[in-house]
N, C-alpha and C positions, 0 to 999 in steps of 0.2 A: 689384381688389387681391387677389392670390392669396397665401394664407398656407400655408406648409408645416407641418402639425401634427406632423411626425415629428421627434422629438428627434435630435440628432446621434449620441447613443450607440446609437440604435435602427437606424441605417442599416447596410447591408452594403456591402462593397466589390465592385467589379466582379470583382476577382480571386477573391473568395470564391464569387460566383455561378458563375464559370467552373469552379473546382475542385470545388464541391459537386455539379455536374452529373454528376460521375463516380461518385458514391456509389450503392450499391445496397442495397435493403432485405432483409437476411438475418436480422435479429436478432429472434427471437420470445420469448414469455414464459418458456419453460423454458430457452432459451439464456441469457437474462438471469439467471435463478436460478442456474444452474450457474456462470456467469461470476462472480457475486457470491460464491458459496461459495469458488471458486478464488481470488478476489481477497482476501477477508477472512481466511479460515482459513490463516494462514501457519505451516506446519509447522516452519519454520526457527527459530521462537522458542518453541515449546512447552516444550522442555527448559530454556530460560533462566528461564521463569516457574516451572517445577516445582522447580528447584534452590533456589528461595527458600522451599520448604516450604509449610507451612500458610498463611503470609501471602501467598504467591503466589496461592493459590486464593481467599483472602479478598478481596484487592484486585481480582482478576479479576471476582468477582461484584459487588463494589462499583461498579466502573467500568461493568460491563454494565448496571447499573440506572441509574446517574447520568450516563453518557455515551453508551453504545452505543445504548440504546433511544431517547433523545431525538434522537440523531444519525440513526438510521434513519427516524424520523418526519419529521424535517426534510427529508431527501433524498427521501422518498416524495412530499412536497408539491412541492418544487422540481423534481424530475425529471419529474413528470407535468404540471406547469404550463408549464415553460420547456424545451421538448423539442429545441431546436435543436442541431445538431452542435457539439461543443465543451464541453458539460457545464459544469463548474465555471468555465471561462473565461467562458462566456456569462453565467452568473449574476453573476459579479463585475463583468463589463463593464456589465451593465444597472444594477447597484447603484452602482458607484464610477467607471465610465468606463474607457476603453481604456488609459490610462496605468497606473493601478494594476493593472488586470486583466492587462495584458501583462507587467509585472514579476513579478507573482505567478505567472503561468503558467510562467515560467522556473524559479522555485523549485520549483514542483510537478513540472515535467518533469525538472529536474536531479537530483532525489532518486532517480529510478529508475535511470539509468545508474550512479550511484554505488552504490546498493543492490545492483544486479545484479553489478557488477564487484568490489565490495569485500566483499560478504557472501555472496550466493547462489552466485556462481561458486566461492568458497572453500568453502562448505558442500557443494556438489556434489563438489568435489575430495576433501574429507575423507571424504565418504560412500563414494565409490568406493574411496579409499585404505584405509579401515578395514574395509570389509565386502565388497568385490568383487575388487579388484585392488591388491595392495600395491606401492607404489613410493615413492621417496624424495622428500622436500620439495625443491623447486627443480629436480627432474629434468625431462627432456623430456616424460615422461608427465604430470607435475604440470601443466605449462603447457598441454599439449595438451588435457587433460580440461577445464580452465578455459575455454580459448578455444572448444572445441567447444560447451560449454554456452552461452556467451554468443551465439555466432553461430547456433546452432539456435534460440534464443529470438528473435533478431532475424528470422530467416527465417520463423518462425511468425507474427510480427506483420506481416510483409509480405504474407502470403497473404490472399486475399480473405476477408472475414468468413464467406462461405458455406462455406469450407474451414477457415479458421483457428479458427473458433469451436469446432471439435471438439477442439482441444487443451485449452482450459479445461474442456470437458465431461469429457474423459478424466482431467484433473487432479483435478477434483472427485470423480469416482468413485474415484480412487486414494486421495484423502484419506479418504473415507468408509470404504473397505475397510481401509486400513492402520490407521486410528484405531479402527475397530470391532473388528478382529482383535486389536489390542493391548489394548483395554479388556476384551474377552472373555478373553484369555489371562491378564490380571492377576488375574481372578477365580479361574482355575485355579491360578495361582501362589500366591494367597492361601490356597486350600484346602490346598495341599501344604506351604506354608512359614509360614502364619500372617500376620495383618495387621501392618502397621507403622504403624498409625494414629497421627497426632500427638496429643500431649497437649492438653487443652483450653487450657492456657496458651500453646501455640504459635500459637493463633489470635488472641491478643491483639495488636491493631494497634500498630505502632510507626511513628513518623515517618520513620525512616531507610529502612525497607523500602518504605514508601509512596512517598517521593520518588525512590527508585531505580527502582521499578517503573512509575511514571507514564508516562515516555516509551515504555517497552517495550510496555505494555498499550495505550497510545494508538495506537502504531504497529500493533499487532495488530488493532485494531478498525476502522481507517479503510479506506475503499475503496467505500462505498456509492454514491458519485457517479460512479464510474469508467465504468459502462456508458453513462451519459448523454453521455460524450464521443463516442459513436457514435449520438447521438440521431436523426439523419436516416437512419440505417441500421436503425432499429427498425421493426417492422411496425405496432405500435400502442403508442407510448410512454405515452400518457395512461392507458391501462388496465393495461399490462403492468408498468410501473415500480413502482407501489405494491404490486401482487401479489407481484412478485419480491423487493422489499426487505423486506417484512414477513415473508415466509416464510424468507428467507435470515437474517434477524435471529435467529429461533428456532433454526434449524439451526446457525448459527455458534456460538452460545452453548453448545450441546450438544457440538459438535465441539472446542471449546476446553476446556470444563469437565470433560468425562468423562475424557479422557486425563490431564489435570493432576491431577485428584482420584485417579485410579488410580495415578499415579506416586507421589504423596506418601503414599498409604495403604498401598502394597504394597512398593514398591522401597526398600531401605535407601539412605539419603542417600549413603553412601560408594560406592554402585554407580553413581551418576550423575555424569558429568563436569559441572563448573561452568563449563567453558570456553566453552560456547555453540555450538561448531561442530557437534557431533553428539550433544548431550545426549539428544535424544529417541531416537535409535538406540541409545545406551548403555542406555536403559531397556528398549527392545525386546530387545536382546541379553540382558539379565538375565532377563526373564520368559519368553522363548522357550526357556529351558533345560528347561521342562516337557515339551517335545516330544522330548526324548532325542536319538536319532540323526538325526532329521529336522530338528533345530534349525538346523544350519548352512545347509541349503537354504532353509528358511523365512525365515531372517534375510536371506539374499541377495535373496529375492523381495521382502521388506519394504523392503529398501534400494533396490531398483530402483523400486518404487512410490513411495517417499519422494522419490527423485531426480526422477521424473516429476512429482510434485506440486510440487517446487521449480522445475522447468522451466516448468510452467504458471503459477506465480506471476509469473515474469519475463514470460511471454507476455502475460498479462492486463494487467499494469501498463504494459507497453510499448504494447499496443494502445490503452489509454485515455489515458495521459499524452502519448504521441506525437501522438494525434489532437488533444488540447487545445492542444498547442503549435503544431501545424500550422494549426489554425483561428485561433489568435492571430496567426500570421505572415501568413496571407492576409487577415486582418481589419485589417491595418495596424499590428500591435503586434510585428512581427518581420520578418526578411528574407523577401521574397516567395518566393524559391527553396526556403526551408525548409518551406513549406506546400504544395508541389506534390504532388498525388495521382496515383497510377498509373492510367492509362486502362485497363490490363488488369486490375488487382486491386482498384481502388477504395480503395487504402490510401495513407497518407502516406509514400511510399518514401524521400524525402530525409531526413526527420527520423528515420525508422527506422534508416537507415544511420549517421547522425550519432550516434544513441544507441548503436549497436553499437561505433563507434569510441571514444566516451567510456568505455563500459564496459570496453573492452579496455585503454585507458590506465589507468583507475582500478584494474583488476585487477593490472596489472603494478606500479603504484605501491604498492598495498596490500600485496602480497607483499614488496616492498622495505622498507616501513615495519615489517612484522612480522618482518623478518630471516629471511625464507624460511619462517616457520612460519604455517600457515593459521590456527591458533588465535589467535596473538597479533595477526595482521592483522585478524581478525574483531573482536576486542575493541577495538582502536584505532579502527576505522572505524564500528562500529555506532552509537555515540552521535551521530556527525556525520550519518549517514544519517537517523536519527530526527529530528534537528534540522531538516534540509531539509524533511522532510514536515510536521512540526508547524507551522513558520513559515507555510507556505502556507495552512493552515486558519484562522489568525488573521484572514485577509482573507475566506475563503470563508464561514465560519459567520455573521458578522454580516450578510452579504448577504441572508440569509433574512429577518431582521427588516426590513431596508430595503426589500426587494421586496414584502413584504406591505403595507407602509405606502405605498410609492410607486406600486404597481400593484395596487390593491385590486380592480380590475375584471377582471383576468386570470382566465380560466376555470381553476379548480383542481379537477380530478376528485377529488383527495384533499386534505383539509385536516387539519393538526395539530389534535387535539381541544383544546377549551378556549378557542377564540377567540384574541384578542390576548394574553391571559394565557398560553395555551399556547405561543404563538409566542415570547414573551419568555423563558419558562422554557427552552424548547429552545435558543433562540439564545444566551442568556447562559450556560447550562450548558456547551454545547459549546465556546463561545469561551473560557470560563474554563479548561477542561481543555487547550485548545490552547496558551494562554499559559503555564500551569503546566508543561506538558510541554516547552515551548521553553526556559523558564528552567532547568529541571532538566537539560535536554539540554546547554545551554551551560555550566552549572555543576554537574557531578555532585557529589552529596553536599550539595546546597543545604539548609542548616539541619539537617543530620543530625549524629548523635553529639554533640549539644549545641554544635556549632560552626557558624560562618557557612558555611564550606566544609570538608567533611571529605574528606581525601584518601583515606580508606579506600574510597570509592565510585568512585574512578578505575579505568579498565581497567588490567590488569596490565602493568607495564613502561612506564607513561606518567606523566610528571610533570604537575602542574597547569599549568605554563607551556606545556608541549607541547600538552596537550589544548586549552587555551583558544586557543592560536595556531591550531591546526588548525581549530577551530570558527569563529573570527572571520575568518580568511582565507577560508574556504569561503563564509561569508555575504557578505563584501565582494566576492568575485569574482562570485558569483551576482547580487548587486544591480547591479554594474557591467554585467554582460552583459545584464540585463533593461533597463537604461536605454539601452544602445547599441542593442539590438534595437528598442526603441520609436522611437528617432531614425531608424534605418535604414528603419523601416516608414512613414515620413512620406509617401513617394511613393505607396505603396499606398493609404493611407487618405485621400489627397486625391481619390480617385475613388469617392465614396459614392453609393449608390442605394438605393431601397426594395427590400426582399426580398419578392417575391410569395408565397413559401411560408411566411413568418413575419410576418404583419402585426401586429407587436407595438405599432405606433403607435396602434392602436384603443383602447388602455387609457383 
C-alpha cells in the first residue's frame, strides 16, 4: 500500500516545471538590496506626506516602528525559508490553498498596472511638463510622454534579469543622489533663509491626519516581498534575502525621513503644492534657488533623476508582481497562456504585455476622469490604487503565522526574534495595518472630524458617492476576474507532480 505524503497544495503543475526551466540565476545580494530600495522608496508620494506637515513626519516614524520593522522581519523569515519563484503567491498558496492565493494574486497584480497608468505615468507627465518641456494638458505631447513612460517600463520588465536588474540599480542611485542633494541643499537654504521648524503643538497627533495618512504611508512602506517573486532567479535566497531586507529597512527609513523632515523644517508650507503630482519637485524648486544662476540647470537635472526614479519604481513592481501572477497562472490559478515565460529572456512576456495594455487603458481613463488635468486624475485614482495593494496584504500577512505553525520543520535560515510570541506580534501588527489601511482607503475620512465619514478628506472634485462607487466597482471587478482565472486554470492544475527542486513535502 503506497501513500503519497505530499499534500495537494505542495504539488507543482507540469506547466510550471516547463516554464520554470527557462529561468536563469542572475539575482545576487546587492542586486536584491538595490531592488528593494527602488521598490520601497517611492519618490512619488514624498511630497504628499510632507504637505501634512509635522504630523506627516510623526506618523511616518510611528508606522516605521509599528509596521515597517515588523513587516521587514516577517519577510526576512518567509523569503529565506520559502524561496520558490512566485514569492507572496507561493506563501499564500502554502498557507491557504490555490483558490485563495490565486484570487489574491490578481489583486496584488492588478494594483500595479492601475498605479502605473493612473499615477506614475501622470507624475512623469507633470514632471516633464513643469520642469523640462512645457506643453498643454491633453495635447499630443501630453499623451506621448505618458505612453512612452508606460511602455519603457514594460520593456525594462521584459528584459532578462541579467540586464533588467540594472534599471532598478540605476533608479536606486538616482533616489540616493537626488534625495541626498535635496537634503544637503535644504541645510544651505536654512542657513540663508532661516528654519521654518514647526511648533511643538504641530506634532500633537490627531485622528483625522492619522486616518488620512495610513493608506499613503502603508503604500510607501510595502514591497519587501517583491524580490522573492524571482526566488528561483536568486543566486542564494536563503542567505541573501535576510541580508538585503534588514539593510534596506534602515536605508528606506532614512531616505523617507530625511527629505520629509527637511521639507517641513525649511520650506514654507505655501511653497509646496498639496496636489500630490509634483510636490517633491516643488520643494526642490524652492530650495535650489540658493544656487543662483545655476538653479535652472540643476532643477532640470534633479527632475530627470526624479523621473528615472519613477521609471524604476514601475519596473521593479512590474518585474515582481507580473512574475507572481505568471506563477499563479502556470500553477493552475489562472489562464495557462498568461504564465508563459520567454525562452530568450526568461521573463513572463505575456503578462508583461497585458500589464502594459492595462496601464495604457487606465492612463487614458484616468485623464478622462480628471477632465484632462494630471493633478485631478492623480487625486481621484490614488486612493483606489492604495486600496488594491492593501487588500492583498490582508491575505499575505496572516500566512506568516499559519506557515510557522503548519510547517515548523521547514529550514529557516533567519527567524523572527521572540519565538511564537514574536511571530504573533509581527503577524497581527502587519495584518491590523493592512485592514485599517483598506478601510480608510474605501472610506476616506473614516471617523475623522468627529464624523463617521468626513467628506473633507475626499480627493478634490469627487463626491462620496463617486469615490465609493469607483472603489467598490474596482474591488468587484478584480474579485470576479480572480474567480474566473481560477476556474479557467482547472485544466492546468489537473496535472500535478512533485517539484524536484522544492521538496516541501518533507516538512
